[in-house]
PLY file of the C-alpha trace (Angstrom):
ply
format ascii 1.0
element vertex 673
property float x
property float y
property float z
element edge 672
property int vertex1
property int vertex2
end_header
13.36 25.79 14.76
9.70 25.38 13.85
7.68 28.59 13.83
4.02 28.80 14.86
2.84 29.35 11.30
4.29 26.00 10.13
3.02 24.21 13.22
-0.46 25.65 12.64
-0.43 24.61 8.96
0.52 21.03 9.86
-2.37 20.82 12.33
-4.72 22.34 9.76
-3.67 19.79 7.13
-4.19 16.90 9.53
-7.66 18.10 10.46
-8.57 18.51 6.77
-7.30 15.04 5.85
-9.08 13.42 8.82
-12.27 15.20 7.76
-12.03 14.13 4.12
-11.10 10.55 5.12
-14.34 10.41 7.10
-16.39 11.85 4.22
-14.88 9.40 1.74
-14.49 6.15 3.70
-17.25 6.38 6.32
-19.97 8.51 4.75
-19.17 7.55 1.15
-19.76 11.21 0.29
-16.46 12.80 -0.87
-16.27 16.58 -1.10
-12.98 16.94 -2.99
-11.32 15.15 -5.91
-8.61 12.51 -5.48
-6.11 15.00 -6.91
-7.00 17.65 -4.31
-6.76 15.05 -1.54
-3.34 13.91 -2.80
-2.13 17.52 -2.80
-3.09 17.90 0.88
-1.32 14.65 1.76
1.76 15.60 -0.24
2.05 18.96 1.50
1.76 17.32 4.92
4.39 14.69 4.07
6.80 17.34 2.85
6.38 19.43 6.00
6.85 16.39 8.26
9.97 15.36 6.35
11.37 18.87 6.65
10.40 19.18 10.32
10.53 15.63 11.82
9.71 16.95 15.30
6.18 17.70 14.07
5.51 14.09 13.06
3.11 12.28 15.41
2.14 8.58 15.59
-1.46 9.39 14.59
-0.69 11.70 11.69
-2.53 10.62 8.50
0.91 10.05 6.92
1.57 7.25 9.44
-1.37 5.02 8.49
0.94 2.89 6.35
4.18 3.91 8.01
4.51 0.97 10.38
7.49 -1.34 10.12
7.58 -5.14 10.08
7.57 -6.65 13.57
8.71 -9.99 14.92
5.45 -10.89 16.64
2.34 -9.55 18.34
2.40 -8.76 22.07
-0.48 -10.16 24.11
-2.78 -7.66 25.83
-5.32 -8.33 28.56
-8.84 -7.02 28.02
-9.85 -4.89 31.01
-13.45 -5.88 30.30
-13.64 -9.41 28.79
-14.81 -9.69 25.17
-17.56 -12.27 25.66
-19.12 -14.38 22.92
-22.86 -14.50 22.21
-25.22 -17.42 22.67
-26.79 -18.49 19.38
-30.42 -19.00 18.41
-31.67 -20.55 15.19
-35.45 -20.15 15.20
-38.34 -17.84 16.02
-39.17 -20.00 19.04
-35.66 -19.58 20.44
-35.88 -15.79 20.03
-39.13 -15.82 22.03
-37.47 -18.00 24.66
-34.74 -15.32 24.94
-37.40 -12.76 25.85
-38.98 -15.20 28.31
-35.61 -15.55 30.09
-35.34 -11.76 30.32
-38.75 -11.59 32.01
-37.73 -14.33 34.44
-34.63 -12.32 35.37
-36.42 -8.94 35.58
-40.13 -9.61 36.25
-42.71 -6.94 35.42
-40.30 -4.92 33.25
-40.70 -3.97 29.61
-37.87 -4.28 27.10
-36.77 -2.46 23.98
-34.34 -4.15 21.62
-31.69 -3.00 19.19
-31.24 -5.40 16.25
-28.04 -5.25 14.20
-26.53 -7.23 11.34
-24.00 -9.79 12.60
-20.91 -9.02 10.53
-18.78 -12.06 9.67
-15.39 -10.55 10.44
-12.78 -10.23 13.20
-13.74 -8.76 16.57
-11.54 -5.88 17.70
-11.08 -3.55 20.66
-9.92 0.06 20.12
-8.64 2.33 22.89
-8.43 6.13 22.65
-6.78 8.58 25.04
-7.98 12.19 24.82
-9.39 11.43 21.37
-6.20 9.84 19.97
-6.05 6.17 18.91
-3.41 4.47 21.07
-4.04 0.73 20.92
-6.02 -1.90 19.05
-6.28 -5.62 19.69
-8.09 -8.75 18.57
-10.58 -10.66 20.69
-8.27 -13.68 21.17
-9.77 -15.95 23.83
-11.97 -13.13 25.14
-9.64 -12.24 28.01
-6.38 -11.87 26.12
-5.83 -10.88 22.53
-3.06 -9.81 20.16
-2.12 -6.16 19.89
-2.39 -5.25 16.20
-2.34 -1.45 16.45
-0.08 -0.88 13.43
-2.29 -3.02 11.21
-5.52 -1.43 12.45
-4.11 2.00 11.63
-4.18 0.99 7.96
-7.99 0.54 8.07
-9.22 3.88 6.76
-12.57 3.78 8.55
-10.87 3.55 11.95
-10.25 7.17 13.00
-6.76 7.99 14.25
-8.25 11.05 15.92
-11.89 11.46 16.97
-13.95 14.17 15.28
-15.05 15.61 18.63
-13.02 16.34 21.75
-13.41 13.35 24.05
-11.29 13.67 27.21
-9.91 10.68 29.09
-9.93 7.08 27.95
-12.60 5.32 25.94
-12.81 1.77 24.64
-14.97 0.81 21.68
-15.50 -2.56 20.08
-16.41 -3.62 16.61
-15.60 -5.81 13.66
-12.96 -5.59 10.94
-14.18 -7.22 7.75
-13.43 -7.52 4.05
-16.06 -6.66 1.46
-17.15 -9.40 -0.92
-16.02 -7.36 -3.95
-12.66 -6.69 -2.30
-12.33 -10.38 -1.45
-13.01 -11.39 -5.06
-10.39 -8.96 -6.34
-7.81 -10.10 -3.78
-8.33 -13.77 -4.68
-8.07 -12.99 -8.41
-4.72 -11.30 -7.77
-3.51 -14.20 -5.62
-4.57 -16.71 -8.27
-2.70 -14.74 -10.93
0.45 -14.84 -8.75
0.02 -18.57 -8.11
-0.69 -18.08 -4.40
-3.19 -20.06 -2.34
-6.69 -18.58 -2.25
-8.48 -17.41 0.86
-11.50 -19.57 1.68
-13.78 -16.65 2.59
-13.74 -12.94 3.44
-13.49 -13.59 7.18
-10.34 -15.72 6.79
-8.89 -13.07 4.50
-9.58 -10.33 7.07
-8.16 -12.39 9.94
-5.04 -13.27 7.95
-4.53 -9.64 6.96
-4.65 -8.45 10.59
-1.99 -11.04 11.55
0.52 -9.99 8.88
3.82 -8.82 10.36
4.24 -6.05 7.79
1.61 -3.27 8.01
2.50 -2.14 4.49
1.10 -5.42 3.16
-1.96 -5.10 5.39
-2.57 -1.63 3.95
-2.96 -3.20 0.50
-5.82 -5.42 1.69
-9.41 -4.07 1.30
-10.24 -4.00 5.02
-13.14 -2.07 6.51
-14.77 -1.76 9.92
-18.03 -1.32 11.79
-18.06 -0.23 15.44
-20.96 -1.55 17.47
-20.29 -0.87 21.15
-19.06 1.87 23.48
-17.56 -0.38 26.14
-16.01 2.09 28.59
-15.52 5.80 29.15
-13.52 7.24 32.05
-14.53 10.86 31.90
-17.88 11.31 30.17
-21.27 9.91 31.06
-22.34 7.18 28.67
-25.83 7.43 27.16
-28.67 5.57 28.92
-29.42 3.37 25.91
-27.41 1.32 23.46
-29.15 2.99 20.50
-28.09 6.45 21.73
-24.51 5.24 22.25
-24.39 4.16 18.59
-25.48 7.66 17.58
-22.69 9.09 19.76
-20.13 6.78 18.14
-21.18 8.12 14.73
-20.72 11.70 15.95
-17.19 10.84 17.09
-16.29 9.62 13.60
-16.71 5.84 13.81
-18.36 3.88 11.05
-21.56 2.33 12.41
-23.64 -0.09 10.37
-26.64 1.75 8.86
-29.02 -1.21 9.14
-29.83 -0.96 12.84
-33.39 -1.04 14.09
-34.88 -0.08 17.43
-37.68 -2.58 18.13
-40.35 -2.17 20.82
-41.61 -5.76 20.72
-40.16 -9.21 20.15
-42.38 -9.61 17.07
-40.68 -6.56 15.52
-37.35 -8.25 16.25
-38.46 -11.48 14.55
-39.81 -9.60 11.52
-36.54 -7.69 11.10
-34.48 -10.89 11.36
-36.70 -12.55 8.73
-36.34 -9.54 6.43
-32.53 -9.72 6.42
-32.49 -13.50 6.08
-33.97 -12.83 2.61
-32.05 -9.63 1.79
-28.50 -10.47 2.92
-27.36 -11.16 -0.67
-27.87 -7.44 -1.39
-24.94 -6.55 0.88
-21.31 -6.27 -0.22
-20.13 -7.90 3.00
-20.77 -11.22 4.68
-23.35 -11.44 7.48
-24.20 -14.71 9.16
-27.09 -13.55 11.34
-28.49 -10.77 13.49
-27.52 -9.55 16.97
-30.38 -8.77 19.35
-29.55 -6.54 22.35
-31.56 -5.10 25.22
-31.53 -1.35 24.59
-31.42 -0.08 28.20
-27.87 0.08 29.58
-29.25 -0.08 33.13
-31.16 -3.27 32.32
-28.02 -4.69 30.69
-26.12 -4.00 33.92
-28.70 -5.75 36.08
-29.03 -8.73 33.74
-25.25 -9.22 33.82
-23.35 -12.07 32.16
-22.37 -15.68 32.56
-18.67 -16.56 32.36
-19.02 -16.83 28.57
-21.92 -14.69 27.36
-23.98 -11.61 28.26
-27.55 -12.39 29.34
-28.85 -9.23 27.63
-27.82 -10.12 24.06
-28.15 -13.06 21.71
-27.26 -13.92 18.10
-29.84 -15.22 15.65
-27.97 -17.29 13.03
-29.26 -17.40 9.46
-29.82 -20.82 7.89
-26.66 -21.89 6.03
-26.69 -21.76 2.23
-26.23 -25.39 1.29
-26.70 -27.82 -1.57
-26.22 -31.53 -2.12
-24.10 -32.92 -4.96
-21.80 -35.79 -5.85
-17.99 -35.97 -6.01
-17.04 -37.30 -9.46
-13.29 -37.20 -8.86
-10.55 -35.71 -6.69
-7.61 -34.11 -8.49
-4.45 -32.51 -7.12
-3.30 -29.00 -8.02
0.33 -27.90 -7.50
0.88 -24.29 -6.46
3.86 -22.07 -7.13
5.40 -22.95 -3.77
5.05 -26.68 -4.43
2.00 -27.11 -2.17
-0.35 -29.89 -3.30
-4.04 -29.13 -2.86
-6.74 -31.76 -3.41
-9.77 -30.43 -5.30
-13.15 -32.15 -5.58
-14.64 -32.30 -9.09
-18.41 -32.13 -8.56
-21.54 -32.78 -10.48
-22.49 -29.17 -11.33
-25.03 -27.83 -8.86
-26.63 -24.39 -8.34
-25.73 -22.72 -5.05
-26.14 -19.11 -3.88
-26.63 -17.76 -7.39
-23.87 -19.65 -9.20
-23.19 -23.14 -10.54
-20.54 -25.00 -8.53
-18.45 -27.68 -10.23
-15.43 -27.90 -7.94
-14.51 -27.32 -4.30
-11.20 -27.24 -2.46
-10.62 -30.03 0.04
-7.65 -28.16 1.60
-5.36 -31.05 2.57
-5.19 -34.77 3.24
-5.98 -34.39 6.96
-9.24 -32.60 6.15
-10.24 -35.41 3.74
-9.49 -38.02 6.41
-11.33 -36.09 9.13
-14.50 -35.84 7.04
-13.96 -39.27 5.42
-14.53 -37.87 1.93
-14.38 -40.41 -0.91
-14.67 -40.30 -4.69
-18.29 -41.04 -5.52
-19.67 -39.67 -2.24
-22.79 -37.54 -2.03
-21.82 -34.45 -0.03
-23.32 -31.28 1.39
-21.77 -28.05 0.10
-21.93 -24.73 1.89
-21.21 -21.30 0.48
-21.79 -17.74 1.64
-21.78 -14.89 -0.88
-18.71 -15.39 -3.05
-16.67 -17.58 -0.73
-14.98 -20.71 -2.03
-17.48 -23.55 -1.62
-16.74 -25.96 1.21
-17.63 -29.62 1.58
-19.38 -29.63 4.95
-19.98 -33.35 5.33
-20.64 -36.63 3.59
-24.18 -38.03 3.33
-23.22 -41.52 4.46
-26.73 -42.91 4.02
-26.30 -42.56 0.24
-23.13 -44.65 0.04
-23.33 -47.69 -2.24
-20.01 -49.34 -1.40
-18.49 -48.32 -4.75
-16.91 -45.15 -3.35
-13.10 -44.96 -3.49
-10.78 -43.58 -0.81
-8.36 -40.87 -1.87
-4.62 -40.92 -1.20
-2.22 -38.05 -1.78
0.21 -39.00 -4.59
3.79 -39.91 -3.63
5.05 -38.24 -6.80
4.22 -34.78 -8.10
1.48 -35.00 -10.77
3.22 -32.22 -12.72
6.92 -33.19 -12.70
7.17 -36.61 -11.06
9.45 -35.48 -8.22
8.95 -36.82 -4.70
6.12 -35.38 -2.60
6.96 -34.92 1.08
5.00 -33.81 4.09
6.99 -32.65 7.08
5.91 -33.80 10.52
4.46 -30.51 11.76
2.76 -29.44 8.52
-0.67 -30.21 7.08
0.44 -29.50 3.50
2.25 -31.96 1.23
4.79 -30.43 -1.17
6.65 -31.29 -4.34
10.39 -30.86 -3.69
11.47 -30.90 -7.32
13.57 -27.85 -8.19
12.52 -27.99 -11.85
8.79 -28.53 -11.37
7.00 -26.47 -14.07
4.29 -25.49 -11.57
6.93 -23.81 -9.41
9.44 -22.80 -12.05
8.68 -19.08 -12.38
8.92 -18.47 -8.67
12.09 -20.57 -8.37
13.79 -18.61 -11.16
12.81 -15.30 -9.56
14.22 -16.54 -6.24
17.44 -17.80 -7.86
17.99 -14.41 -9.52
17.20 -12.21 -6.51
19.78 -9.82 -5.17
20.54 -11.86 -2.05
20.86 -15.10 -4.04
22.71 -15.22 -7.41
22.07 -11.48 -8.02
21.11 -11.59 -11.72
20.03 -8.03 -12.43
17.57 -7.56 -15.28
15.79 -10.91 -14.88
12.37 -9.56 -13.93
8.94 -11.18 -13.75
7.85 -10.23 -17.28
10.98 -11.70 -18.82
10.73 -14.84 -16.67
7.13 -15.28 -17.84
8.24 -15.16 -21.48
11.14 -17.56 -20.95
8.96 -20.14 -19.19
5.79 -19.73 -21.28
7.79 -20.18 -24.50
9.61 -23.19 -22.95
12.99 -21.55 -23.53
13.85 -22.15 -19.86
12.58 -25.40 -18.34
14.75 -25.38 -15.22
17.09 -22.96 -13.45
20.16 -24.32 -15.23
18.68 -23.41 -18.63
19.45 -19.77 -17.80
23.09 -20.56 -18.56
22.38 -21.73 -22.12
20.66 -18.48 -23.14
22.28 -16.65 -26.05
22.11 -13.19 -27.56
19.87 -14.15 -30.48
17.28 -15.86 -28.27
17.09 -13.03 -25.74
17.05 -10.26 -28.37
14.02 -11.83 -30.03
11.90 -11.48 -26.89
9.43 -8.68 -26.29
11.04 -5.50 -24.90
14.54 -7.00 -25.07
16.92 -5.06 -27.26
20.42 -6.30 -28.06
22.02 -4.10 -25.41
19.63 -5.28 -22.68
20.17 -8.87 -23.76
23.95 -8.49 -23.62
23.78 -6.90 -20.16
21.65 -9.78 -18.91
24.02 -12.38 -20.35
26.90 -10.66 -18.54
24.93 -10.80 -15.29
24.18 -14.51 -15.79
27.84 -15.26 -16.50
28.91 -13.30 -13.41
26.50 -15.28 -11.24
28.52 -18.47 -11.86
31.17 -17.29 -9.40
28.90 -16.26 -6.54
29.98 -17.51 -3.07
28.72 -20.87 -1.84
26.26 -19.38 0.65
24.44 -17.54 -2.14
24.16 -20.71 -4.21
22.75 -22.66 -1.25
20.16 -19.94 -0.66
19.38 -19.66 -4.39
18.48 -23.36 -4.66
15.36 -22.62 -2.60
15.69 -25.38 -0.01
12.68 -25.07 2.28
13.45 -23.37 5.63
16.97 -22.35 4.51
17.09 -18.55 4.47
20.01 -16.25 3.75
21.41 -16.55 7.27
20.98 -20.33 7.33
22.79 -20.59 4.00
25.67 -18.53 5.41
25.91 -20.84 8.44
25.90 -23.94 6.22
28.63 -22.51 3.97
30.81 -21.99 7.05
30.49 -25.67 8.00
30.74 -27.29 4.56
33.39 -26.54 1.96
31.23 -27.39 -1.07
27.73 -28.20 -2.18
28.81 -31.82 -2.60
29.90 -32.01 1.03
26.61 -30.45 2.16
24.64 -32.92 0.03
26.27 -35.83 1.88
25.52 -34.49 5.37
23.28 -36.59 7.60
20.37 -35.37 9.68
22.48 -35.75 12.84
25.43 -33.79 11.40
23.16 -30.96 10.34
21.33 -30.78 13.67
24.70 -30.48 15.44
25.20 -27.08 13.76
23.99 -24.12 15.88
20.78 -22.55 14.50
20.01 -25.57 12.26
17.02 -27.30 13.83
15.48 -30.72 13.09
12.92 -29.35 10.63
15.54 -27.51 8.56
17.93 -30.47 8.71
15.21 -32.82 7.48
14.34 -30.46 4.64
18.01 -30.31 3.52
18.39 -34.10 3.56
15.17 -34.57 1.56
16.22 -31.94 -0.98
19.53 -33.60 -1.82
17.98 -37.06 -1.79
15.55 -36.17 -4.61
16.84 -37.45 -7.98
15.61 -34.44 -9.97
17.42 -32.04 -7.65
20.64 -34.03 -8.10
20.20 -33.80 -11.86
19.72 -30.03 -11.64
22.89 -29.58 -9.57
24.90 -31.65 -12.06
23.53 -29.53 -14.89
24.56 -26.33 -13.06
28.03 -27.81 -12.56
28.36 -28.56 -16.30
27.52 -24.94 -17.08
30.35 -23.81 -14.79
28.49 -22.67 -11.67
30.95 -22.56 -8.76
30.03 -25.20 -6.20
32.25 -23.93 -3.38
35.87 -23.46 -2.35
37.51 -25.23 0.53
38.97 -22.06 2.04
35.50 -20.57 2.52
35.04 -22.78 5.57
37.56 -20.79 7.59
36.56 -17.37 6.32
34.58 -15.36 8.85
31.46 -13.62 7.59
32.34 -9.95 6.94
29.52 -8.63 9.14
29.51 -11.48 11.67
28.00 -10.41 14.99
26.77 -7.03 13.72
23.20 -5.96 14.46
21.10 -3.86 12.09
17.80 -2.01 12.46
15.92 -0.65 9.44
13.53 2.29 9.69
11.62 4.14 6.99
11.10 3.20 3.33
14.10 2.13 1.27
14.20 3.03 -2.40
16.36 0.18 -3.75
15.39 -2.69 -1.45
12.24 -4.20 -0.02
12.47 -4.77 3.73
12.81 -8.52 3.15
15.63 -8.01 0.60
17.52 -5.77 3.00
17.17 -8.35 5.79
18.35 -11.21 3.56
21.26 -9.14 2.30
22.75 -8.39 5.71
22.00 -11.90 6.95
23.85 -13.32 3.96
26.88 -11.34 5.16
26.62 -12.76 8.69
24.74 -9.94 10.44
21.41 -10.01 12.28
18.37 -7.77 11.85
16.57 -6.81 15.07
13.34 -4.89 15.52
14.21 -2.40 18.25
17.00 0.11 18.84
19.33 -0.37 21.81
23.01 0.27 22.59
23.72 -3.27 21.35
22.73 -2.26 17.79
25.63 -1.44 15.45
23.78 0.28 12.59
20.39 1.91 12.08
19.67 2.23 8.35
17.42 5.25 7.76
15.11 5.43 4.74
12.39 7.91 3.82
9.87 8.84 6.54
11.80 7.21 9.39
9.92 6.48 12.57
10.81 6.96 16.21
13.69 4.47 15.87
15.73 7.17 14.14
15.28 9.58 17.04
16.11 6.84 19.54
19.28 5.92 17.62
20.43 9.55 17.76
19.69 9.81 21.47
21.66 6.60 22.21
24.53 7.52 19.92
23.98 4.48 17.67
25.52 4.91 14.22
22.95 5.75 11.51
23.37 5.10 7.79
21.51 6.61 4.86
20.51 4.14 2.16
23.47 5.30 0.05
25.86 4.73 2.98
24.31 1.31 3.56
24.87 0.39 -0.10
28.48 1.55 0.13
29.03 -0.53 3.28
27.60 -3.62 1.53
29.72 -3.01 -1.57
32.88 -2.70 0.50
32.32 -5.89 2.52
31.29 -7.88 -0.56
34.45 -6.69 -2.32
36.62 -7.71 0.64
34.79 -11.05 0.79
35.54 -11.80 -2.85
0 1
1 2
2 3
3 4
4 5
5 6
6 7
7 8
8 9
9 10
10 11
11 12
12 13
13 14
14 15
15 16
16 17
17 18
18 19
19 20
20 21
21 22
22 23
23 24
24 25
25 26
26 27
27 28
28 29
29 30
30 31
31 32
32 33
33 34
34 35
35 36
36 37
37 38
38 39
39 40
40 41
41 42
42 43
43 44
44 45
45 46
46 47
47 48
48 49
49 50
50 51
51 52
52 53
53 54
54 55
55 56
56 57
57 58
58 59
59 60
60 61
61 62
62 63
63 64
64 65
65 66
66 67
67 68
68 69
69 70
70 71
71 72
72 73
73 74
74 75
75 76
76 77
77 78
78 79
79 80
80 81
81 82
82 83
83 84
84 85
85 86
86 87
87 88
88 89
89 90
90 91
91 92
92 93
93 94
94 95
95 96
96 97
97 98
98 99
99 100
100 101
101 102
102 103
103 104
104 105
105 106
106 107
107 108
108 109
109 110
110 111
111 112
112 113
113 114
114 115
115 116
116 117
117 118
118 119
119 120
120 121
121 122
122 123
123 124
124 125
125 126
126 127
127 128
128 129
129 130
130 131
131 132
132 133
133 134
134 135
135 136
136 137
137 138
138 139
139 140
140 141
141 142
142 143
143 144
144 145
145 146
146 147
147 148
148 149
149 150
150 151
151 152
152 153
153 154
154 155
155 156
156 157
157 158
158 159
159 160
160 161
161 162
162 163
163 164
164 165
165 166
166 167
167 168
168 169
169 170
170 171
171 172
172 173
173 174
174 175
175 176
176 177
177 178
178 179
179 180
180 181
181 182
182 183
183 184
184 185
185 186
186 187
187 188
188 189
189 190
190 191
191 192
192 193
193 194
194 195
195 196
196 197
197 198
198 199
199 200
200 201
201 202
202 203
203 204
204 205
205 206
206 207
207 208
208 209
209 210
210 211
211 212
212 213
213 214
214 215
215 216
216 217
217 218
218 219
219 220
220 221
221 222
222 223
223 224
224 225
225 226
226 227
227 228
228 229
229 230
230 231
231 232
232 233
233 234
234 235
235 236
236 237
237 238
238 239
239 240
240 241
241 242
242 243
243 244
244 245
245 246
246 247
247 248
248 249
249 250
250 251
251 252
252 253
253 254
254 255
255 256
256 257
257 258
258 259
259 260
260 261
261 262
262 263
263 264
264 265
265 266
266 267
267 268
268 269
269 270
270 271
271 272
272 273
273 274
274 275
275 276
276 277
277 278
278 279
279 280
280 281
281 282
282 283
283 284
284 285
285 286
286 287
287 288
288 289
289 290
290 291
291 292
292 293
293 294
294 295
295 296
296 297
297 298
298 299
299 300
300 301
301 302
302 303
303 304
304 305
305 306
306 307
307 308
308 309
309 310
310 311
311 312
312 313
313 314
314 315
315 316
316 317
317 318
318 319
319 320
320 321
321 322
322 323
323 324
324 325
325 326
326 327
327 328
328 329
329 330
330 331
331 332
332 333
333 334
334 335
335 336
336 337
337 338
338 339
339 340
340 341
341 342
342 343
343 344
344 345
345 346
346 347
347 348
348 349
349 350
350 351
351 352
352 353
353 354
354 355
355 356
356 357
357 358
358 359
359 360
360 361
361 362
362 363
363 364
364 365
365 366
366 367
367 368
368 369
369 370
370 371
371 372
372 373
373 374
374 375
375 376
376 377
377 378
378 379
379 380
380 381
381 382
382 383
383 384
384 385
385 386
386 387
387 388
388 389
389 390
390 391
391 392
392 393
393 394
394 395
395 396
396 397
397 398
398 399
399 400
400 401
401 402
402 403
403 404
404 405
405 406
406 407
407 408
408 409
409 410
410 411
411 412
412 413
413 414
414 415
415 416
416 417
417 418
418 419
419 420
420 421
421 422
422 423
423 424
424 425
425 426
426 427
427 428
428 429
429 430
430 431
431 432
432 433
433 434
434 435
435 436
436 437
437 438
438 439
439 440
440 441
441 442
442 443
443 444
444 445
445 446
446 447
447 448
448 449
449 450
450 451
451 452
452 453
453 454
454 455
455 456
456 457
457 458
458 459
459 460
460 461
461 462
462 463
463 464
464 465
465 466
466 467
467 468
468 469
469 470
470 471
471 472
472 473
473 474
474 475
475 476
476 477
477 478
478 479
479 480
480 481
481 482
482 483
483 484
484 485
485 486
486 487
487 488
488 489
489 490
490 491
491 492
492 493
493 494
494 495
495 496
496 497
497 498
498 499
499 500
500 501
501 502
502 503
503 504
504 505
505 506
506 507
507 508
508 509
509 510
510 511
511 512
512 513
513 514
514 515
515 516
516 517
517 518
518 519
519 520
520 521
521 522
522 523
523 524
524 525
525 526
526 527
527 528
528 529
529 530
530 531
531 532
532 533
533 534
534 535
535 536
536 537
537 538
538 539
539 540
540 541
541 542
542 543
543 544
544 545
545 546
546 547
547 548
548 549
549 550
550 551
551 552
552 553
553 554
554 555
555 556
556 557
557 558
558 559
559 560
560 561
561 562
562 563
563 564
564 565
565 566
566 567
567 568
568 569
569 570
570 571
571 572
572 573
573 574
574 575
575 576
576 577
577 578
578 579
579 580
580 581
581 582
582 583
583 584
584 585
585 586
586 587
587 588
588 589
589 590
590 591
591 592
592 593
593 594
594 595
595 596
596 597
597 598
598 599
599 600
600 601
601 602
602 603
603 604
604 605
605 606
606 607
607 608
608 609
609 610
610 611
611 612
612 613
613 614
614 615
615 616
616 617
617 618
618 619
619 620
620 621
621 622
622 623
623 624
624 625
625 626
626 627
627 628
628 629
629 630
630 631
631 632
632 633
633 634
634 635
635 636
636 637
637 638
638 639
639 640
640 641
641 642
642 643
643 644
644 645
645 646
646 647
647 648
648 649
649 650
650 651
651 652
652 653
653 654
654 655
655 656
656 657
657 658
658 659
659 660
660 661
661 662
662 663
663 664
664 665
665 666
666 667
667 668
668 669
669 670
670 671
671 672
C-alpha cells in the first residue's frame, strides 16, 4: 500500500529532476552539482523499485530503461512532413519573395530565418503534456516510431514544463554535436569499428539502433522548430511567437533565430552565417526562411512535396581539389576491407587532408575513381572528407583503375563479397587485423566459455605476439601467463583450467565460437543437430545446408566459404591437435534441453548483457521473443523491470529472477553434458 506522503515525494522528485534536466541540458545553466542531481535520481529509483506501481513510462528513471526491440513499427504522419525547396543564391531568395507576391498580391511579409541543422527530422507527440510517441520523417508520409530512442535524448522533455491539455505535435531535428562526433569516432577507431562519415549519419544510425541503452550512450541533442498541431489551445498568430511558446513549454529552440522585416535583412543574415558557421559545435548546411504569419502560411499552402511559404538557402559546399597518389586497403576488426585514397596533402576547412575513405568497391566504380585522378573533396566541420567527383578533364591517360584484392593484404586469406553486401571481407580466422575480436568471441560465455580472458589480457597476448591465432590459447603455460601485467600465479592457473575445460565444450558451442559469418548461437545449435562432427559439417554442400530449416542461402554460402578457406582448415587442424573436441556422433539425436521454450527478458541483468542472455538460451534450443503472451514459458526479471513484468504476472506466466535463471541454465547444461 502506497501512502500519500510517498506518492507526493515521488512526484516532487520527478518535477525537480525534470526542472534540473532543463536547466542543464537546454539552458546550459545548472543550479545544482552533479552529486546533488545524482542523489535526487537515486532516491527516485529506490522509491520506484520499492513501489513499482508508482513507476510511469515518462519518469526520468525510464529515459534509458527501454529494452531491445526486433524492429520499428511504421507510423503515418497525420500532417505530412514535407521537404523544402532549395535556393543557392541571393537572386533565388529574391525570386522566392517574388513568388509570394504573385500568390498574395498587395500583401507585406515578415520572415523568420533559422539555421538549417544537418540532422534527422523528427515528430514528437504529447498528450496532456506527456511525451507519448516520437517518429522519424521517413518518406514524409510514413516514418519509423523511435520513441524509446528519443526518450534518451535529454533535451527532449518527457513532461512539458507547463500544463498543456489535449494533444500537440511538434517537429524538429535530432543532431550530434561536432565535438561529440569526434569523441565517438575516436572511441570507435580505438575499438576497431568502422567510423561514421559525418555527424548526421552518426545521429541517424543512433536513432535506428534496436537497443535504447546503446542509443543513450551517443551524444545526441535536439532543436525543435515547429508547433505543427494543437487540439485544445489556440496557436499563436505568428511562427516567431510559436517558437517562444515552445521554449516556455521546455523545448530546446535554436538561439540563432532572426525576425526579418525585409528580404534584404534575410539575405544579410544568410550571408552572416555562411561566414560564421564554423563557430558552431554542430553542423549546419544552410538557412531556413519562413513566412512569419501563420494565416499567410495557410493561404499560401503547399505543393505535394514542399510548402510554398518556406524555402532553404544552402551554403556553398566546402571543397578542395587534389590528386589521388594511391589507393590502399584497410582491414577492420570484423574483416571488412575499406579502400582509402592517399592524397596529395591539401588544406580544407581548417585542416590538411592527406587521405579520404572511398567506402567500398561499388562507390569507386560508380564515381570511376582511379589512381592518379584529380578529384574534388568535400568536408563539413570535422566530418571525414569525401571524394565528391573526378575532374575528368585533367586525366592524362596514365591513371590506373583500382581492383579490390582477392587476398587479404594482412594475412593472405581469401577475400569474399556476398551477393547482397557492398563490403568485401577477409574470411581468415587467424587474420591479425581481426584476431583480438575473434579471441574475445571464442572465449565468450555462449561460445567456449573461457572465464578470465578479458579484453586487457587479450590485448597483451596479441600485442606481444604470444597468441597469433585462436589455437595458440591452448599452448599457454603458467610461466608465460604469470609474467603478464596484472596476472598473478593464481589467476594464471585459474585461466589455464578454464582453457583446458573449454576443449570439451559441445559441438554447437565450437561452431559458434569459430565466428562463421551469419551463424549465431541458435544457428550453431541447429547445425550441431544435423551434423555429428565439425568434419561432417565442413563437407556439407550449399544444397545440403539450405535444406535445413532456418539455414538460408546466405548463411549456407558463408559456411561453405569458411570451410573452403585454406587458413581456416589449418586452424581447425591445429585445434584438433591441441585436443579440442570436434563433436560426438550421439549429439545428432540429442534434443536441445530448452527446445521449443520461449523467453522474454525485462530489466537490467547483472551478470549478462542482453545479447549474452539471448545467445545463451538460443544455444540451448530456446527462442527469445520481445513481447509477453500466454505462449511465453519464462519471463526473466532483472533490475528496474518494465511493464512486461506486470503483464507476465497478470497472465500467470512464470517469472524468474536472475539467480533462478542462472540455476535453470546450470541444471540444463549439467543434464546436457
